[in-house]
TORKOL-4160 file (C-alpha; in steps of 0.2 Angstrom, whole numbers, padded with zeros to 4 digits, m for minus):
437
<pt num="1" X="0000" Y="0000" Z="0000"/>
<pt num="2" X="0007" Y="0017" Z="m0005"/>
<pt num="3" X="0011" Y="0030" Z="0008"/>
<pt num="4" X="m0003" Y="0041" Z="0002"/>
<pt num="5" X="m0016" Y="0027" Z="0003"/>
<pt num="6" X="m0010" Y="0023" Z="0021"/>
<pt num="7" X="m0012" Y="0041" Z="0026"/>
<pt num="8" X="m0029" Y="0042" Z="0018"/>
<pt num="9" X="m0035" Y="0026" Z="0026"/>
<pt num="10" X="m0028" Y="0028" Z="0044"/>
<pt num="11" X="m0037" Y="0043" Z="0051"/>
<pt num="12" X="m0051" Y="0045" Z="0063"/>
<pt num="13" X="m0067" Y="0055" Z="0062"/>
<pt num="14" X="m0060" Y="0071" Z="0069"/>
<pt num="15" X="m0045" Y="0071" Z="0057"/>
<pt num="16" X="m0057" Y="0067" Z="0042"/>
<pt num="17" X="m0068" Y="0082" Z="0046"/>
<pt num="18" X="m0053" Y="0094" Z="0046"/>
<pt num="19" X="m0045" Y="0086" Z="0031"/>
<pt num="20" X="m0061" Y="0088" Z="0021"/>
<pt num="21" X="m0062" Y="0106" Z="0026"/>
<pt num="22" X="m0044" Y="0110" Z="0022"/>
<pt num="23" X="m0044" Y="0102" Z="0005"/>
<pt num="24" X="m0061" Y="0110" Z="0002"/>
<pt num="25" X="m0053" Y="0127" Z="0006"/>
<pt num="26" X="m0038" Y="0123" Z="m0005"/>
<pt num="27" X="m0050" Y="0117" Z="m0019"/>
<pt num="28" X="m0061" Y="0132" Z="m0018"/>
<pt num="29" X="m0046" Y="0143" Z="m0019"/>
<pt num="30" X="m0039" Y="0134" Z="m0034"/>
<pt num="31" X="m0055" Y="0133" Z="m0044"/>
<pt num="32" X="m0059" Y="0152" Z="m0041"/>
<pt num="33" X="m0042" Y="0157" Z="m0047"/>
<pt num="34" X="m0042" Y="0146" Z="m0062"/>
<pt num="35" X="m0060" Y="0151" Z="m0067"/>
<pt num="36" X="m0058" Y="0169" Z="m0066"/>
<pt num="37" X="m0052" Y="0178" Z="m0082"/>
<pt num="38" X="m0042" Y="0194" Z="m0079"/>
<pt num="39" X="m0052" Y="0208" Z="m0071"/>
<pt num="40" X="m0067" Y="0197" Z="m0068"/>
<pt num="41" X="m0072" Y="0188" Z="m0052"/>
<pt num="42" X="m0085" Y="0175" Z="m0052"/>
<pt num="43" X="m0098" Y="0176" Z="m0039"/>
<pt num="44" X="m0095" Y="0167" Z="m0023"/>
<pt num="45" X="m0104" Y="0150" Z="m0020"/>
<pt num="46" X="m0121" Y="0152" Z="m0013"/>
<pt num="47" X="m0115" Y="0145" Z="0003"/>
<pt num="48" X="m0098" Y="0139" Z="0010"/>
<pt num="49" X="m0093" Y="0121" Z="0008"/>
<pt num="50" X="m0105" Y="0112" Z="0020"/>
<pt num="51" X="m0096" Y="0105" Z="0035"/>
<pt num="52" X="m0098" Y="0087" Z="0039"/>
<pt num="53" X="m0107" Y="0082" Z="0055"/>
<pt num="54" X="m0095" Y="0082" Z="0070"/>
<pt num="55" X="m0081" Y="0094" Z="0076"/>
<pt num="56" X="m0065" Y="0098" Z="0067"/>
<pt num="57" X="m0051" Y="0106" Z="0071"/>
<pt num="58" X="0053" Y="0049" Z="0069"/>
<pt num="59" X="0064" Y="0062" Z="0060"/>
<pt num="60" X="0082" Y="0059" Z="0056"/>
<pt num="61" X="0094" Y="0062" Z="0042"/>
<pt num="62" X="0087" Y="0060" Z="0025"/>
<pt num="63" X="0085" Y="0068" Z="0008"/>
<pt num="64" X="0083" Y="0087" Z="0009"/>
<pt num="65" X="0066" Y="0095" Z="0009"/>
<pt num="66" X="0059" Y="0098" Z="m0008"/>
<pt num="67" X="0062" Y="0115" Z="m0015"/>
<pt num="68" X="0047" Y="0126" Z="m0019"/>
<pt num="69" X="0040" Y="0126" Z="m0036"/>
<pt num="70" X="0046" Y="0141" Z="m0047"/>
<pt num="71" X="0035" Y="0156" Z="m0043"/>
<pt num="72" X="0028" Y="0163" Z="m0059"/>
<pt num="73" X="0030" Y="0182" Z="m0056"/>
<pt num="74" X="0017" Y="0186" Z="m0069"/>
<pt num="75" X="0004" Y="0178" Z="m0059"/>
<pt num="76" X="0008" Y="0187" Z="m0043"/>
<pt num="77" X="0004" Y="0206" Z="m0042"/>
<pt num="78" X="m0012" Y="0206" Z="m0052"/>
<pt num="79" X="m0027" Y="0217" Z="m0047"/>
<pt num="80" X="m0040" Y="0208" Z="m0037"/>
<pt num="81" X="m0052" Y="0199" Z="m0049"/>
<pt num="82" X="m0069" Y="0207" Z="m0051"/>
<pt num="83" X="m0064" Y="0225" Z="m0049"/>
<pt num="84" X="m0075" Y="0238" Z="m0057"/>
<pt num="85" X="m0068" Y="0252" Z="m0068"/>
<pt num="86" X="m0066" Y="0265" Z="m0053"/>
<pt num="87" X="m0057" Y="0252" Z="m0043"/>
<pt num="88" X="m0045" Y="0247" Z="m0057"/>
<pt num="89" X="m0041" Y="0265" Z="m0060"/>
<pt num="90" X="m0037" Y="0267" Z="m0041"/>
<pt num="91" X="m0027" Y="0252" Z="m0041"/>
<pt num="92" X="m0016" Y="0258" Z="m0056"/>
<pt num="93" X="m0014" Y="0275" Z="m0049"/>
<pt num="94" X="m0009" Y="0267" Z="m0032"/>
<pt num="95" X="0003" Y="0256" Z="m0042"/>
<pt num="96" X="0012" Y="0271" Z="m0049"/>
<pt num="97" X="0013" Y="0279" Z="m0032"/>
<pt num="98" X="0020" Y="0263" Z="m0025"/>
<pt num="99" X="0034" Y="0263" Z="m0038"/>
<pt num="100" X="0038" Y="0282" Z="m0037"/>
<pt num="101" X="0056" Y="0286" Z="m0032"/>
<pt num="102" X="0055" Y="0300" Z="m0018"/>
<pt num="103" X="0068" Y="0314" Z="m0018"/>
<pt num="104" X="0073" Y="0327" Z="m0006"/>
<pt num="105" X="0062" Y="0341" Z="m0013"/>
<pt num="106" X="0047" Y="0329" Z="m0012"/>
<pt num="107" X="0051" Y="0326" Z="0006"/>
<pt num="108" X="0062" Y="0311" Z="0007"/>
<pt num="109" X="0071" Y="0308" Z="0023"/>
<pt num="110" X="0080" Y="0316" Z="0031"/>
<pt num="111" X="0082" Y="0298" Z="0037"/>
<pt num="112" X="0074" Y="0283" Z="0028"/>
<pt num="113" X="0076" Y="0265" Z="0024"/>
<pt num="114" X="0071" Y="0266" Z="0005"/>
<pt num="115" X="0066" Y="0279" Z="m0008"/>
<pt num="116" X="0050" Y="0270" Z="m0014"/>
<pt num="117" X="0038" Y="0256" Z="m0007"/>
<pt num="118" X="0044" Y="0245" Z="m0022"/>
<pt num="119" X="0062" Y="0245" Z="m0015"/>
<pt num="120" X="0057" Y="0233" Z="m0001"/>
<pt num="121" X="0041" Y="0225" Z="m0009"/>
<pt num="122" X="0046" Y="0218" Z="m0026"/>
<pt num="123" X="0049" Y="0199" Z="m0025"/>
<pt num="124" X="0042" Y="0189" Z="m0034"/>
<pt num="125" X="0032" Y="0204" Z="m0041"/>
<pt num="126" X="0027" Y="0222" Z="m0036"/>
<pt num="127" X="0019" Y="0221" Z="m0019"/>
<pt num="128" X="0029" Y="0206" Z="m0013"/>
<pt num="129" X="0043" Y="0205" Z="0000"/>
<pt num="130" X="0062" Y="0206" Z="m0002"/>
<pt num="131" X="0078" Y="0201" Z="0006"/>
<pt num="132" X="0080" Y="0218" Z="0014"/>
<pt num="133" X="0081" Y="0219" Z="0032"/>
<pt num="134" X="0077" Y="0233" Z="0044"/>
<pt num="135" X="0083" Y="0235" Z="0061"/>
<pt num="136" X="0073" Y="0238" Z="0077"/>
<pt num="137" X="0081" Y="0241" Z="0094"/>
<pt num="138" X="0076" Y="0245" Z="0112"/>
<pt num="139" X="0079" Y="0241" Z="0130"/>
<pt num="140" X="0070" Y="0226" Z="0138"/>
<pt num="141" X="0069" Y="0221" Z="0156"/>
<pt num="142" X="0059" Y="0206" Z="0158"/>
<pt num="143" X="0042" Y="0209" Z="0149"/>
<pt num="144" X="0044" Y="0228" Z="0150"/>
<pt num="145" X="0050" Y="0235" Z="0134"/>
<pt num="146" X="0057" Y="0253" Z="0131"/>
<pt num="147" X="0057" Y="0258" Z="0113"/>
<pt num="148" X="0070" Y="0272" Z="0117"/>
<pt num="149" X="0060" Y="0284" Z="0107"/>
<pt num="150" X="0070" Y="0299" Z="0112"/>
<pt num="151" X="0085" Y="0290" Z="0104"/>
<pt num="152" X="0076" Y="0287" Z="0088"/>
<pt num="153" X="0069" Y="0269" Z="0092"/>
<pt num="154" X="0062" Y="0257" Z="0090"/>
<pt num="155" X="0065" Y="0258" Z="0071"/>
<pt num="156" X="0082" Y="0262" Z="0064"/>
<pt num="157" X="0083" Y="0271" Z="0048"/>
<pt num="158" X="0099" Y="0266" Z="0039"/>
<pt num="159" X="0100" Y="0279" Z="0026"/>
<pt num="160" X="0100" Y="0298" Z="0026"/>
<pt num="161" X="0100" Y="0313" Z="0014"/>
<pt num="162" X="0116" Y="0319" Z="0023"/>
<pt num="163" X="0129" Y="0308" Z="0031"/>
<pt num="164" X="0129" Y="0318" Z="0047"/>
<pt num="165" X="0111" Y="0311" Z="0049"/>
<pt num="166" X="0115" Y="0293" Z="0049"/>
<pt num="167" X="0108" Y="0283" Z="0064"/>
<pt num="168" X="0116" Y="0270" Z="0074"/>
<pt num="169" X="0110" Y="0258" Z="0088"/>
<pt num="170" X="0113" Y="0268" Z="0104"/>
<pt num="171" X="0122" Y="0259" Z="0118"/>
<pt num="172" X="0107" Y="0260" Z="0129"/>
<pt num="173" X="0099" Y="0246" Z="0118"/>
<pt num="174" X="0100" Y="0228" Z="0124"/>
<pt num="175" X="0089" Y="0221" Z="0111"/>
<pt num="176" X="0092" Y="0222" Z="0092"/>
<pt num="177" X="0081" Y="0213" Z="0080"/>
<pt num="178" X="0079" Y="0212" Z="0061"/>
<pt num="179" X="0064" Y="0211" Z="0051"/>
<pt num="180" X="0059" Y="0207" Z="0033"/>
<pt num="181" X="0046" Y="0216" Z="0023"/>
<pt num="182" X="0029" Y="0207" Z="0023"/>
<pt num="183" X="0021" Y="0203" Z="0007"/>
<pt num="184" X="0006" Y="0214" Z="0003"/>
<pt num="185" X="m0004" Y="0202" Z="m0009"/>
<pt num="186" X="m0022" Y="0200" Z="m0004"/>
<pt num="187" X="m0022" Y="0213" Z="0010"/>
<pt num="188" X="m0038" Y="0221" Z="0005"/>
<pt num="189" X="m0047" Y="0204" Z="0008"/>
<pt num="190" X="m0038" Y="0203" Z="0025"/>
<pt num="191" X="m0044" Y="0221" Z="0029"/>
<pt num="192" X="m0062" Y="0216" Z="0025"/>
<pt num="193" X="m0062" Y="0202" Z="0037"/>
<pt num="194" X="m0074" Y="0207" Z="0051"/>
<pt num="195" X="m0066" Y="0210" Z="0069"/>
<pt num="196" X="m0079" Y="0198" Z="0076"/>
<pt num="197" X="m0072" Y="0184" Z="0064"/>
<pt num="198" X="m0055" Y="0186" Z="0071"/>
<pt num="199" X="m0060" Y="0188" Z="0089"/>
<pt num="200" X="m0070" Y="0171" Z="0087"/>
<pt num="201" X="m0053" Y="0163" Z="0086"/>
<pt num="202" X="m0047" Y="0168" Z="0103"/>
<pt num="203" X="m0047" Y="0154" Z="0115"/>
<pt num="204" X="m0053" Y="0156" Z="0133"/>
<pt num="205" X="m0041" Y="0142" Z="0139"/>
<pt num="206" X="m0025" Y="0135" Z="0131"/>
<pt num="207" X="m0028" Y="0121" Z="0119"/>
<pt num="208" X="m0012" Y="0110" Z="0115"/>
<pt num="209" X="m0002" Y="0124" Z="0123"/>
<pt num="210" X="m0010" Y="0137" Z="0111"/>
<pt num="211" X="m0020" Y="0152" Z="0117"/>
<pt num="212" X="m0018" Y="0167" Z="0105"/>
<pt num="213" X="m0025" Y="0185" Z="0108"/>
<pt num="214" X="m0031" Y="0199" Z="0097"/>
<pt num="215" X="m0020" Y="0214" Z="0095"/>
<pt num="216" X="m0032" Y="0228" Z="0100"/>
<pt num="217" X="m0025" Y="0244" Z="0093"/>
<pt num="218" X="m0031" Y="0262" Z="0091"/>
<pt num="219" X="m0033" Y="0265" Z="0073"/>
<pt num="220" X="m0026" Y="0282" Z="0069"/>
<pt num="221" X="m0038" Y="0285" Z="0055"/>
<pt num="222" X="m0054" Y="0283" Z="0064"/>
<pt num="223" X="m0049" Y="0284" Z="0082"/>
<pt num="224" X="m0058" Y="0268" Z="0086"/>
<pt num="225" X="m0050" Y="0253" Z="0095"/>
<pt num="226" X="m0050" Y="0239" Z="0081"/>
<pt num="227" X="m0041" Y="0222" Z="0079"/>
<pt num="228" X="m0024" Y="0224" Z="0072"/>
<pt num="229" X="m0019" Y="0213" Z="0058"/>
<pt num="230" X="m0005" Y="0221" Z="0048"/>
<pt num="231" X="0013" Y="0220" Z="0051"/>
<pt num="232" X="0023" Y="0207" Z="0061"/>
<pt num="233" X="0016" Y="0213" Z="0077"/>
<pt num="234" X="m0002" Y="0216" Z="0070"/>
<pt num="235" X="0002" Y="0234" Z="0075"/>
<pt num="236" X="m0010" Y="0242" Z="0062"/>
<pt num="237" X="m0029" Y="0238" Z="0059"/>
<pt num="238" X="m0032" Y="0247" Z="0042"/>
<pt num="239" X="m0022" Y="0249" Z="0026"/>
<pt num="240" X="m0023" Y="0268" Z="0027"/>
<pt num="241" X="m0015" Y="0268" Z="0044"/>
<pt num="242" X="m0002" Y="0255" Z="0037"/>
<pt num="243" X="0002" Y="0266" Z="0023"/>
<pt num="244" X="0004" Y="0282" Z="0033"/>
<pt num="245" X="0015" Y="0273" Z="0045"/>
<pt num="246" X="0027" Y="0266" Z="0032"/>
<pt num="247" X="0027" Y="0282" Z="0022"/>
<pt num="248" X="0034" Y="0292" Z="0037"/>
<pt num="249" X="0045" Y="0278" Z="0045"/>
<pt num="250" X="0052" Y="0269" Z="0030"/>
<pt num="251" X="0053" Y="0284" Z="0017"/>
<pt num="252" X="0052" Y="0299" Z="0028"/>
<pt num="253" X="0037" Y="0307" Z="0021"/>
<pt num="254" X="0026" Y="0315" Z="0034"/>
<pt num="255" X="0007" Y="0314" Z="0031"/>
<pt num="256" X="m0009" Y="0319" Z="0038"/>
<pt num="257" X="m0009" Y="0303" Z="0049"/>
<pt num="258" X="0009" Y="0304" Z="0055"/>
<pt num="259" X="0014" Y="0323" Z="0053"/>
<pt num="260" X="0029" Y="0322" Z="0064"/>
<pt num="261" X="0046" Y="0319" Z="0056"/>
<pt num="262" X="0059" Y="0306" Z="0063"/>
<pt num="263" X="0074" Y="0315" Z="0071"/>
<pt num="264" X="0091" Y="0306" Z="0068"/>
<pt num="265" X="0093" Y="0296" Z="0084"/>
<pt num="266" X="0081" Y="0309" Z="0092"/>
<pt num="267" X="0092" Y="0324" Z="0089"/>
<pt num="268" X="0080" Y="0338" Z="0086"/>
<pt num="269" X="0093" Y="0351" Z="0082"/>
<pt num="270" X="0100" Y="0340" Z="0068"/>
<pt num="271" X="0082" Y="0337" Z="0061"/>
<pt num="272" X="0079" Y="0356" Z="0060"/>
<pt num="273" X="0096" Y="0358" Z="0050"/>
<pt num="274" X="0092" Y="0344" Z="0038"/>
<pt num="275" X="0073" Y="0344" Z="0036"/>
<pt num="276" X="0069" Y="0359" Z="0024"/>
<pt num="277" X="0052" Y="0353" Z="0017"/>
<pt num="278" X="0036" Y="0359" Z="0027"/>
<pt num="279" X="0026" Y="0346" Z="0035"/>
<pt num="280" X="0015" Y="0336" Z="0031"/>
<pt num="281" X="0025" Y="0333" Z="0015"/>
<pt num="282" X="0012" Y="0321" Z="0008"/>
<pt num="283" X="m0001" Y="0333" Z="0001"/>
<pt num="284" X="m0018" Y="0330" Z="m0007"/>
<pt num="285" X="m0021" Y="0331" Z="m0026"/>
<pt num="286" X="m0035" Y="0343" Z="m0028"/>
<pt num="287" X="m0041" Y="0334" Z="m0044"/>
<pt num="288" X="m0044" Y="0318" Z="m0035"/>
<pt num="289" X="m0045" Y="0322" Z="m0017"/>
<pt num="290" X="m0032" Y="0309" Z="m0013"/>
<pt num="291" X="m0015" Y="0310" Z="m0005"/>
<pt num="292" X="0000" Y="0298" Z="m0008"/>
<pt num="293" X="m0006" Y="0288" Z="0007"/>
<pt num="294" X="m0023" Y="0286" Z="0000"/>
<pt num="295" X="m0016" Y="0280" Z="m0017"/>
<pt num="296" X="m0004" Y="0268" Z="m0008"/>
<pt num="297" X="m0019" Y="0261" Z="0002"/>
<pt num="298" X="m0029" Y="0259" Z="m0014"/>
<pt num="299" X="m0015" Y="0248" Z="m0022"/>
<pt num="300" X="m0014" Y="0237" Z="m0007"/>
<pt num="301" X="m0033" Y="0236" Z="m0005"/>
<pt num="302" X="m0035" Y="0230" Z="m0023"/>
<pt num="303" X="m0020" Y="0219" Z="m0025"/>
<pt num="304" X="m0025" Y="0201" Z="m0028"/>
<pt num="305" X="m0020" Y="0187" Z="m0017"/>
<pt num="306" X="m0006" Y="0174" Z="m0021"/>
<pt num="307" X="m0011" Y="0162" Z="m0034"/>
<pt num="308" X="m0012" Y="0144" Z="m0028"/>
<pt num="309" X="m0005" Y="0129" Z="m0037"/>
<pt num="310" X="m0016" Y="0115" Z="m0043"/>
<pt num="311" X="m0021" Y="0101" Z="m0030"/>
<pt num="312" X="m0012" Y="0085" Z="m0032"/>
<pt num="313" X="m0013" Y="0068" Z="m0023"/>
<pt num="314" X="0003" Y="0073" Z="m0013"/>
<pt num="315" X="m0003" Y="0090" Z="m0009"/>
<pt num="316" X="m0020" Y="0083" Z="m0003"/>
<pt num="317" X="m0011" Y="0071" Z="0009"/>
<pt num="318" X="0000" Y="0086" Z="0014"/>
<pt num="319" X="m0015" Y="0096" Z="0019"/>
<pt num="320" X="m0021" Y="0081" Z="0030"/>
<pt num="321" X="m0003" Y="0081" Z="0038"/>
<pt num="322" X="m0004" Y="0100" Z="0040"/>
<pt num="323" X="m0020" Y="0098" Z="0051"/>
<pt num="324" X="m0015" Y="0082" Z="0061"/>
<pt num="325" X="0001" Y="0089" Z="0066"/>
<pt num="326" X="m0008" Y="0105" Z="0072"/>
<pt num="327" X="m0002" Y="0119" Z="0061"/>
<pt num="328" X="m0020" Y="0124" Z="0058"/>
<pt num="329" X="m0022" Y="0128" Z="0076"/>
<pt num="330" X="m0014" Y="0145" Z="0072"/>
<pt num="331" X="m0013" Y="0145" Z="0053"/>
<pt num="332" X="m0032" Y="0145" Z="0051"/>
<pt num="333" X="m0035" Y="0139" Z="0032"/>
<pt num="334" X="m0050" Y="0150" Z="0028"/>
<pt num="335" X="m0059" Y="0165" Z="0034"/>
<pt num="336" X="m0072" Y="0176" Z="0025"/>
<pt num="337" X="m0075" Y="0194" Z="0022"/>
<pt num="338" X="m0090" Y="0203" Z="0028"/>
<pt num="339" X="m0102" Y="0215" Z="0018"/>
<pt num="340" X="m0093" Y="0227" Z="0008"/>
<pt num="341" X="m0097" Y="0241" Z="m0005"/>
<pt num="342" X="m0084" Y="0234" Z="m0016"/>
<pt num="343" X="m0091" Y="0218" Z="m0024"/>
<pt num="344" X="m0074" Y="0210" Z="m0026"/>
<pt num="345" X="m0072" Y="0212" Z="m0007"/>
<pt num="346" X="m0090" Y="0207" Z="m0002"/>
<pt num="347" X="m0092" Y="0190" Z="0006"/>
<pt num="348" X="m0077" Y="0183" Z="m0001"/>
<pt num="349" X="m0067" Y="0167" Z="0005"/>
<pt num="350" X="m0050" Y="0172" Z="0011"/>
<pt num="351" X="m0038" Y="0157" Z="0010"/>
<pt num="352" X="m0024" Y="0166" Z="0021"/>
<pt num="353" X="m0019" Y="0152" Z="0033"/>
<pt num="354" X="m0018" Y="0163" Z="0048"/>
<pt num="355" X="m0029" Y="0167" Z="0063"/>
<pt num="356" X="m0021" Y="0185" Z="0063"/>
<pt num="357" X="m0019" Y="0183" Z="0082"/>
<pt num="358" X="m0004" Y="0186" Z="0093"/>
<pt num="359" X="0005" Y="0171" Z="0100"/>
<pt num="360" X="0019" Y="0169" Z="0112"/>
<pt num="361" X="0033" Y="0162" Z="0101"/>
<pt num="362" X="0046" Y="0159" Z="0114"/>
<pt num="363" X="0064" Y="0159" Z="0107"/>
<pt num="364" X="0057" Y="0163" Z="0090"/>
<pt num="365" X="0051" Y="0180" Z="0095"/>
<pt num="366" X="0061" Y="0196" Z="0091"/>
<pt num="367" X="0061" Y="0203" Z="0109"/>
<pt num="368" X="0053" Y="0220" Z="0103"/>
<pt num="369" X="0037" Y="0226" Z="0110"/>
<pt num="370" X="0026" Y="0236" Z="0097"/>
<pt num="371" X="0008" Y="0241" Z="0097"/>
<pt num="372" X="m0002" Y="0229" Z="0108"/>
<pt num="373" X="0011" Y="0215" Z="0106"/>
<pt num="374" X="0023" Y="0210" Z="0120"/>
<pt num="375" X="0041" Y="0206" Z="0117"/>
<pt num="376" X="0038" Y="0187" Z="0115"/>
<pt num="377" X="0023" Y="0189" Z="0104"/>
<pt num="378" X="0021" Y="0188" Z="0085"/>
<pt num="379" X="0006" Y="0188" Z="0074"/>
<pt num="380" X="0003" Y="0172" Z="0065"/>
<pt num="381" X="0010" Y="0175" Z="0047"/>
<pt num="382" X="m0002" Y="0171" Z="0033"/>
<pt num="383" X="0005" Y="0156" Z="0023"/>
<pt num="384" X="m0003" Y="0159" Z="0006"/>
<pt num="385" X="0011" Y="0162" Z="m0007"/>
<pt num="386" X="0024" Y="0155" Z="0004"/>
<pt num="387" X="0033" Y="0147" Z="m0010"/>
<pt num="388" X="0038" Y="0165" Z="m0016"/>
<pt num="389" X="0044" Y="0173" Z="0000"/>
<pt num="390" X="0060" Y="0164" Z="0005"/>
<pt num="391" X="0070" Y="0166" Z="0016"/>
<pt num="392" X="0057" Y="0163" Z="0030"/>
<pt num="393" X="0052" Y="0169" Z="0048"/>
<pt num="394" X="0052" Y="0188" Z="0053"/>
<pt num="395" X="0071" Y="0190" Z="0051"/>
<pt num="396" X="0074" Y="0178" Z="0037"/>
<pt num="397" X="0084" Y="0166" Z="0048"/>
<pt num="398" X="0077" Y="0151" Z="0040"/>
<pt num="399" X="0083" Y="0147" Z="0022"/>
<pt num="400" X="0069" Y="0134" Z="0019"/>
<pt num="401" X="0051" Y="0129" Z="0025"/>
<pt num="402" X="0058" Y="0114" Z="0034"/>
<pt num="403" X="0070" Y="0124" Z="0045"/>
<pt num="404" X="0056" Y="0137" Z="0048"/>
<pt num="405" X="0045" Y="0124" Z="0055"/>
<pt num="406" X="0058" Y="0117" Z="0066"/>
<pt num="407" X="0062" Y="0134" Z="0073"/>
<pt num="408" X="0044" Y="0137" Z="0079"/>
<pt num="409" X="0044" Y="0138" Z="0098"/>
<pt num="410" X="0033" Y="0144" Z="0112"/>
<pt num="411" X="0014" Y="0141" Z="0109"/>
<pt num="412" X="0019" Y="0131" Z="0094"/>
<pt num="413" X="0031" Y="0119" Z="0103"/>
<pt num="414" X="0019" Y="0104" Z="0103"/>
<pt num="415" X="0016" Y="0106" Z="0085"/>
<pt num="416" X="0034" Y="0107" Z="0081"/>
<pt num="417" X="0037" Y="0091" Z="0091"/>
<pt num="418" X="0024" Y="0082" Z="0081"/>
<pt num="419" X="0032" Y="0088" Z="0065"/>
<pt num="420" X="0049" Y="0081" Z="0070"/>
<pt num="421" X="0041" Y="0064" Z="0073"/>
<pt num="422" X="0035" Y="0063" Z="0055"/>
<pt num="423" X="0045" Y="0053" Z="0043"/>
<pt num="424" X="0056" Y="0062" Z="0030"/>
<pt num="425" X="0043" Y="0057" Z="0017"/>
<pt num="426" X="0029" Y="0064" Z="0027"/>
<pt num="427" X="0038" Y="0080" Z="0031"/>
<pt num="428" X="0041" Y="0082" Z="0012"/>
<pt num="429" X="0022" Y="0080" Z="0008"/>
<pt num="430" X="0017" Y="0093" Z="0021"/>
<pt num="431" X="0030" Y="0105" Z="0013"/>
<pt num="432" X="0023" Y="0101" Z="m0004"/>
<pt num="433" X="0006" Y="0107" Z="0002"/>
<pt num="434" X="0013" Y="0123" Z="0010"/>
<pt num="435" X="0022" Y="0127" Z="m0007"/>
<pt num="436" X="0005" Y="0125" Z="m0016"/>
<pt num="437" X="m0006" Y="0137" Z="m0006"/>
């Protein structure tokens, strides 16, 4: 009997239910992507796949894990299927803004990490990630974190319009961490998931060592306390706030949401000397009523999700292993958006493979407190498009998926232990599944 046949036969009712749901989610994602011609979104099914009755939920040296299939850059970075003419125009205008190279006269700096959004979000296509790392620092004492704001923390900007403005990690910092840029594919769908849906995933008691909590943050756009979902620490709740934050902190463009310039290592006298453009530097285009941050938010909101790979017998079995090992306890395969005035975002399935919650990740955490997240907490990273975002984990420390899984700690420790007990063949099947979503 083949390995696939044995795995398909040897499972109980609970596993069969979860397996059916996971494969249904993957199948739906694949069929929707395959059926939709460019610019047209088929209507969602009348109802989600009906759940069956019931409830769902030894390693060693061997051959290396399978490499991910080649990422077809032409299939990443497309607009969300089903957008109308107005939304497509907004997407394209935002795409232009996303690629625009800022200059000193337009407000660049005086300290910054890149001259355009595309500088850090271009792999495998515009809106993706990159190998570029940014640096964060601070002072930690147990679970208390001081971002050393008066010294330019917690984000270090590694470039300056004048060398005298270059920042350094101050000696007061005892924590230094690095982070990759997160991919932006499908973020409009994630923004459209209701807060209540994310909150429903919060456990009242730990299960399998996993608890999770929502990052409740004050949205700078609305002033409301909302569920954070963007960034490694889920520090932003809306795409407009996410855009404004990145514009000032990564490029140095002040805007109506973040009108205060970053001073080099907190040196206000030096800031006054270097910054010659009046704030806010991001101004509204009177012909459209939109500023740069609005156009950037439009691009992210209407950027399509990662395209899935076709289902095979191997990836179907890998989906079952994904569930039985316990990966889906945090990497929730599917959520759905709520009512939305944009049809392409209205009541859509979102195959993100994340619960969007904060989890204590033990030694895998970056030691930085940010937003509502503590020093040991990280948001569950969405896994869709995983094959195109190597290296892995927040700081790129894992060169491949197998290594990334083995480095999971904290609330994921039991899941990691079960993965390590799989045979090499089983681990490769699970990785094949991950490389298909």
